[in-house]
C-alpha positions, -999 to +999 in steps of 0.1 A: -001+000+000+027+025+010+048+017-020+017+026-043+015+059-024+051+065-028+051+058-066+021+082-069+040+108-050+071+103-070+052+106-104+031+137-092+064+153-082+080+148-114+048+160-133+047+191-114+085+197-118+085+191-156+051+204-166+044+231-138+077+244-128+093+240-164+123+222-152+130+209-184+167+198-175+150+168-160+143+156-195+170+131-203+192+139-232+183+175-236+212+189-216+238+169-238+223+176-270+243+203-290+228+240-291+219+236-327+198+205-323+183+216-290+169+246-308+150+223-332+131+205-302+098+216-291+105+216-253+074+231-242+052+205-258+074+177-247+073+190-211+035+189-213+036+154-226+058+142-199+037+160-173+005+143-185+023+110-185+035+115-149+000+126-138-017+096-154+007+072-138+005+090-104-034+086-107-031+049-114-008+042-085-029+064-062-060+043-070-041+011-064-029+025-030-064+035-021-077+000-030-050-016-009-059+008+021-095-005+019-081-040+020-093-048-015-069-075-027-062-071-064-033-077-084-007-049-091-005-061-127-031-034-141-009-008-127+024-021-142+007-029-176-005+007-177+028+020-168+046-001-195+020+009-222+021+046-212+060+045-212+059+030-247+033+055-259+056+083-243+087+071-262+069+069-294+050+103-290+080+122-277+097+117-311+073+139-328+086+169-309+121+164-319+126+187-350+158+169-358+140+137-369+107+154-383+101+184-403+073+210-399+047+188-416+054+160-393+071+137-419+104+120-411+134+137-425+158+120-448+182+097-429+164+101-398+151+064-399+187+054-392+186+074-359+153+056-350+163+021-357+185+015-327+161+029-300+132+008-316+154-023-316+165-020-281+129-013-270+118-046-287+146-067-273+139-055-237+102-060-239+108-096-254+133-105-227+111-092-199+083-112-214+102-144-215+115-137-179+081-132-166+068-163-184+096-185-168+092-170-133+055-172-133+054-208-144+079-218-118+062-201-091+027-218-102+043-251-100+058-244-066+023-234-052+005-263-068+032-288-056+024-279-020-006-295-001-033-271-001-069-275+009-082-265-024-064-263-058-094-238-069-085-216-040-047-215-051-057-209-086-080-180-078-054-164-056-028-165-084-051-150-109-057-121-084-020-119-077-025-128-040+002-151-026 
């Protein structure tokens, strides 16, 4: 429960810092970018996008914390799935504000596809690796739980689906 509230507080503070206080130096890669390239980035719109991302994730973790506070046992999976999907959305949508990759009409500049290839490949490899690891960890955990003596296999299956261990 407290972990959810801590995550919500962290996300809301990041959202307020980037979107509200306009602390754009918190945006990764912006400080190390050469001045010529930095001028082509729409920093204000990128800060707003990151703020909305942080507020949305904060709301989800806050709801999860409130549900746990009322002793409603549900899995944390929806919060982490939302976090993963919103992060991928942020990574894709943030490219739109980079004037070094896209022109004024929103079309990809010549040779910009090469710059996008590496981040896309790395993202796909990471998601595939995480999926494979989750599959093996969850299948091992299920076998461990079902291997123990329990009063009801149905009860254990219900708890596994809900994420209650």
